[in-house]
N, C-alpha and C positions, 0 to 999 in steps of 0.2 A: 726556677728550675724544679723546686719541690712540687709545684702544681703540675708541671710536665710529667714528673715521675709518677705522681698519683694517677694522672690520666692514662699513662701507659700501663701501670700495674693493674688498672681496672678495665683495660681494653678487652672487649669480647673478640678473641682471636678468630672464633668460628665465623662471626659476621664479617670480619675483615677479609677472610679468605673467600667467602661466598658472595660478597657484594658485587653488584653489577658494575662493569667498567667499560664504557664505550671507548675509552682511549685505547685500551689494549686491542679491541676489535679493529680499530682504525690502523693501529701499528702493524698487526699481524695479518690483516686481510690480504696484503700484497703477497705474503709468503704462501697463503692458502691458494691464491690464484695461480701462482707459479707451480705449486706442487700438484694441483688438480690437472695440470696439463700433462702430467706424467701418467702413463698407463698403469704403473705399478702401485698406485695408491688409490684406494676407494674414496669416492667423494663422501663427505659428511652429509648428514641429513639436512643440516642447515649451516652453511659455511659462514653466515653472517652473525650467528648467535655467539654469545660470549661463552667460552669454555669456563666452567666454574665447578667448584667442588660442592657436592651436596653433603649434608651432615653425615650420612652413613659412609660416604667416601672418606671423609676426614677420619672418622672413627676406625674404619678398616685400615687406612694407611698407617695411623699411629699404632693400632693394635699389631700390625705386621712386624713392628720393631720388637715387641715383647715376645711374640709367638714364633719368631724365626726358627728357634731351635727345635720346635715340635714337628717340623715338616721335613721330609726327605726330598730328594731331587724331583720326585714325581708329585709332590704336593700332598702325600698321604700323611695323616696325623700319626705321630709316633706314640702318643698317649703314654708318656713315661712319668708317672706321678712323682717318682723319686727325684726327678730333675726339675720339679716345679720351681724350686728356689734358684736354680742356676740361671733360669731365663732372665732373671733380674740383674745379672752381673753387668750386662752391657750398660745399665743406667746407674750403677753405683758411682757416687760422686767422689772425686779426689779430695784429699785433705785440704783444709783452708790454706795451707802453705803453698799448694800447687795451683789451685784455681784462682787466678788473679786476672784482673782486667789488663789486657795486653795494651801497652801504650801505642798510640798511632801518631804518625808524623805527616807533615805536608812536604811533598816534593814538587817544586815548581808550581804549576797550576793544578796538578792532579792530587787527589787525596789517595795515598797509598799506605798500606800497612808497613810499618817499620819492622822488617823481618831480618833479624840478626842471623848470622851463620849458625848452623847447628852446633858447631864446636863451642859457641859462646853460651849455649844453654847449660847452665850449671844448676843442677837440682840435687838437693841433699838426699842421702839414703833414707832419712826419716820421712821425707816427703813422698818417696816412691815405694817404700816397702809395702807389700801386700798386707792388708788388714782384713780380718774376718768380720764382716759387718753384722750387727745385730738385726733382728727382724724390723725394728723401728727404723734403723738406718737404711736397710734395703727398701722399705716402703717409701721413705723420704727420697731416696735416690730415684725410684721409679717415678714419683711425682715430679721431681725436678727434671728428669729426662723427658717425660711427656710434655711438660710445660715448655721445655727448650724446643722440641719438635714443633709444637704449635706456634711458637714465636717465629721460628724459621719459615713456616708456611705463610704466616700472616705477613712477614716482611717481604717474602717473595711475591705475594699477591699485590702488595702495595707498590713494589718495584715494577711489576708487570703493568700496573695501572698508571705508572709514572707519578704516583703520589709521593714525591721525594720527601716531603716533610714528615709524613707518617712513617715512611720506610726508615728515615734517619732516626726517628724516635724509637722505633722498635729495635733497630740495630744497636742503638746505644745500650739497651737493656740486655741484648744477646751477649755482648762482650763480657758481661759480668758472669756468665754461665759457661763460657767456652775457654779452652786452653789447649795449646799444642803439647802440653805435658800431662794432661788428665787421662780419663778413661777413653775408650774408643769413640763414644758418642760425643764427648767434649772435643776430641781432636778432629773428628770429621766435621763437626759443626763449626769449628774454628776455620776450617778451609772453606766451607760454604759461606760463612760470614764474610770472609775476605773476598770471595767472589762477588757477593752482593754489594760490598763496599766499592769494589772496582766498577761494577755496572752502574752504581749510583753516581760515581764520579763522572762517567760518560754522560749520564742523564743530565747532570748539573751543567756540563760544559758543551754538549754536542746535540742538544735538542733543537730542531729547526723551529722557525717561527710558527709553522702550522702544527707543531706539537708532535711530529713524527720522529721516530728514533732513527738516527743516522747509522747506516751500515758501517762496519769496520770498527777499528779500535779507537778511532779518534786520536786524541793526544796520549792515550794510554799505551805503555810499552807492551809489545807482544809477549815478552818473557823477560823476567829479571834473573833467570837462572841460566848459567852458561852451559854450553854443550858438554863440557867436561863434567860438570856437576850432574847433568842429566844421565850421562853414561855411567857415572859412578853409582847413582841411585838405581839404575836399571840392573847393573851387575849385582848390587846388594840384594835387590828383589829376586834376582835369579838364584842367589845363594840361599835366601831365607825362606822362600815360598815356592810352591810348585807351579805358580801361574805362568812364568816365562818358560821354565824348563818343560812344562807340559806341551806348550806350543812347539818348541824346538823338537821335542821327541816325536810328536805325531807327524809333523811336517817331514822330518828326516826319514822316518820309517816309511812314509808314503812314497817319498822319492826313491828310496832303496828298493822297495817292492816293485815300483814301475820301471826301475833300471835293470832288473834281472835280465841277463842275456844281452845287454847292450854295452858296447865297448867305448862309445864316444858320447860323452854327456856334456850338455851345456845348460847351466843353471843361471837364470837371470833373476837377480834379487831386486824387486820393485821397492825403491826407496831405501836402499841400504844405508844404515847409520852406524853399524858395528859389525863385528865378525864373530860374535859369541856363538852363533848357531853352527858354524861350519866345522870346528874340530871334531865333534862327535860323528858327523856325517862322513868325514874323510876316513876316520878310523873304521867305521862300519864298512865302507866301500873297500877299504884295503884288506878286510878280512872275509869278504864274501866267498862262498864256496867255489863259484865259477871263476875266481880270480879277479883282481882289481881291474878297473877300466883302463883302456889303453890311453885315454886322454880325458881330462876333466877341465872344463872351463867354467869359471864363475865370473859373471859380469854384474857389476853393481851400478844401478841407476841412482844417481844422487843429484841434489841441488848443486847449483854452481857455487861451491864452497871449497876454496883451495886448502884451507886448514883441514877440513874433513877428509878431502882426498888424500892429503899427505899422511894423515893418521891411519886411514884404511890401508893404504899401500904398505905402511910399516907393519901393520898387524898381519896382513896377508903374506908378507915375506916369510914370517915364521911358519905360516901354514903351508906355503910352497915347499919349504924345507922338510916339514913333517910328512907331507904327502909323498915327496920324493923318497924318503926313507921307507915308505910303505909300498913303493913301486908304482905310484900314481903320478904321471906327469900332469901337474896342475898349472894352468895359466889363469892369471887374474887380470881383469881390466875394469876400468871405470868409465862411465858416460855421464858427464856433467851437463845435463840438459833436463828441463822439466818434462815429466812423463805426460805426453799427449799422444793422441792417435798418430800424428805425423812422425813421431819418434819410433813407433812400434812397427817397423818394417824390416825386411830381410837385410837390406843394405846397411842401415844404420846400426843394427844389432849384430851384424856380421854373422848371420846364420848360415850353417853349412848342411848340405843334404844328408851327410852320413851321421849327423849328431841327433841324439834324442834331446828334445828341447823341454826344459822345465821352467815354469815361472813360480817364484816364491813370493807370496804376499803375507808378510808377518806384521800384523797390527798397523797396516799402512793403507790398505785399499779404502778405508773409510775416509781418508783425507782427500780422495779424489771425488767424493760426493759433492763437495763444495756447496753452492747455493741451490742446486737442483740435481736430481739423480741422473739427468741427461749426460753430465760429464762422465760419471762412472760408467754409464751404459756404453758410451762411445769407446772408452778404454777397454772394457770387457769384450766388446765386439771386435776391436782391433787385435786383442790377444787371441781370440778364437780363430781369426783369419790366418794366423801363423801356425795353426794346427799343432799346438804343443802336446807332448806326451802327457803332461800333468800340470795342473795349476793348484798350488797349495794355498789355502786361505785360513789364517788364524786371526781372529778378531774378538774384541770385547762383545759379549752377548748382552747388549743393553740397547734400549731405545732412547738415544740422546740426540735424535735428529728430528723430533716432532716440530710442527709449525708454531706451537705456542710455548712461550717461555715457562709458564707455570707447570705445564706438563713435563717439560724437560727437567725442571728443577725437582719435581717429585720423584721422577724415575731415577735421576742421578743421585739424589739423596739416599734413596733406598739401596741403590747399587753400591755406592762407595761406603755406606754404613756396613754392609756385609764384608767388604774388603778390609776396612779398618778393624772390624771385629775379629777377622782372621789374624791380623797382625797382633791384636791384643792377646790371642791365644798362643802365638808363636814367639813373641819377643817381649821382654820386660819393658815397662814404661820409661825407664831411664836409659834405654838402649840408644846409643848414638846411631847405630845402623837403622833402627826403626824410624828415628826422627828424620834421617836423610831420605829414606824411602817415602815417607809421608810428605815432607816439605818439598823435596826436589822433583818428585815424580807425580804422585797422585794429586797433590795440591795444585800443580800446574795444569793437569787435565781438568780438574774441577773448575778452576778459574776460567779456563777457556770455554767450557760449556756454559757457565753461568754468566760471565761478563761480556762475552764477545758476540758479534753478529756478522752477517755477511761473509766475505771471503776470509776474514780473520778467524772465524770459528771453524777450526779444522777437526776438532774431536767430535765427529758426527757418527758416533757408534750406532749400530743397528742390530736388531734381533736376528736370530738364525733363520727364521722363516722369511724375513725380508731378503737376506742374502741368498736364500734358496731361490726365491722368485727372480731376483736380479740376474743371478748366474744362469738360471734356466732359460730366461728370455734372451740372454746373450748367446745361447747355443751350447751351454755346458750341462753335463749331468754328473751327479755326485758319484764318486767311486767309493764303495764300501771299504772302511779301514779295518785292518787286521791286527791292530795293536792295543786292543782293549786290555788284555792281560798284562802287557808291559806297562800300560798307564796305571793300572791298579798297583802293580809292584812299585812303581815310582812313587806313588802317593804314600805307600806304607813306610817309605824311608823318612818321611817328615814327622812321624810319631804324633800326629794330630788327628783326632777323630772327626773334625768338622768338615773336611773336604769330601765332596761327593762327586761321583762320576756317572754319566749316563750316555747312552747312544740313542740318537734321534734321527731317523731317516738317513743314516749314513754319516752323520756328523757326531763327533764326540764333544760332550759338554762337561766342563769342569766347573763345579760350584762350591759354595760354602753354606752349609746348613740349609740346603734346599734352594738357595738362590743361585741361578746360573751366572757365572762370571766370564768364562772364556769358551769360545767355540773353536774347534779345529776340524778341518775338512780337506778333502782332495777332490779335484774335479778333472774330467776329461771332456774332450769335444764329443758331441753327440754321435757323430758318424764314425767314431773309433770304437770297435767292439770291446766290450768289457772283458778283462782277463778272468 
């Protein structure tokens, strides 16, 4: 074991990341061939070459973690010398009492992280109190952080190459530097290490005789978190950060603006999982100057889940009563059927001529991408044929749907590091609220991106320019939003200087220290005149 540790400690991580790996080419060539069939993705110069990181790319990626705070949403250097020391805060290491190797356990035939409920995490105040680090401690923390990032990249490269022995060895070293209780980098790295471990368990158990990676989750559970826990975490995220509230506010404002002068409204929620968005919309409609609508219908499209349907109906009953008190007749209905083009027709959706039709896509359209963008394209074209007044799109602004595992890993590591850094600025490290948000919400997203393939990988987030192309080719055009001032006012409530807001070609982008996190937009059919 000592010899193994010496080998790993002296491992040249840059070479591990950049080394040629024919196995990964064979694994991912099929994905490239499928994607190249789609018109919306340009062909690479050489689809058979191995995607690898050059030395300058590694340095630029790692440097981006340190210099994140020096850039605004447009990428302009802030040049704030007095903040030079602050940029290292992300990499300051937690005290020895916090940063411990997290024990792992075996469940059946799969290796899984033994993840205790958040309530069981007992951390002393001494271990969590904020300490003012010395210059030496800050420097040491930066070195530790950079070393951790390099190890994560090297492990991801080994996993992509299906070199399970090397990946297991690097991962065993990573556990000593990560913790769900530490600073933001340690916490996000813990989530990515868990994802890498889950992917390794699939590689160990589900590699075909020809060496190709089997699609799907294999024997791995899709999620160990219950729906109730997910909803609790989402509600906590809604209360603690502007990420969810921003999406609700922009989507609702767009609906209200498009509903001016219209008395009969029908909103269809694509993939409804909760009712958090609708109370504020109902109150706004109830107080509009031209009077409340004469009828409001909300239809939720959900998976065939009886428990979810019962919970949503109970939640909507309270909203129906509130709407009635505001003079709005509200009717709520559910459709328990997978969203496919065959579902999206006038008969099944019970569409009526006198109603203004709205489709609401809140962080759900990316799940229709599946294994090729053809599925999403068919759904968008079906929506367009129904001539809706408006389609709202709120999505994560990130490229987590690339054909190569290493590229997805790099992008998602950078993206979620920014999110965890924002949580570090908003909530103390011993906050139970923060632990639930990280473990029950973001850790599940990260695990799905890192560990899963095929139809089981549903967190296929894409960048705003890709959404713009997809929607444009389906027959939609962006509708300029008029709620920038309201969004800025909303951000000021959170008393945190790191959030950034920008408008890009009709879409609003919410970011953290220059890194876009969420996009919000509204779309109308091309042949409908813009108001």
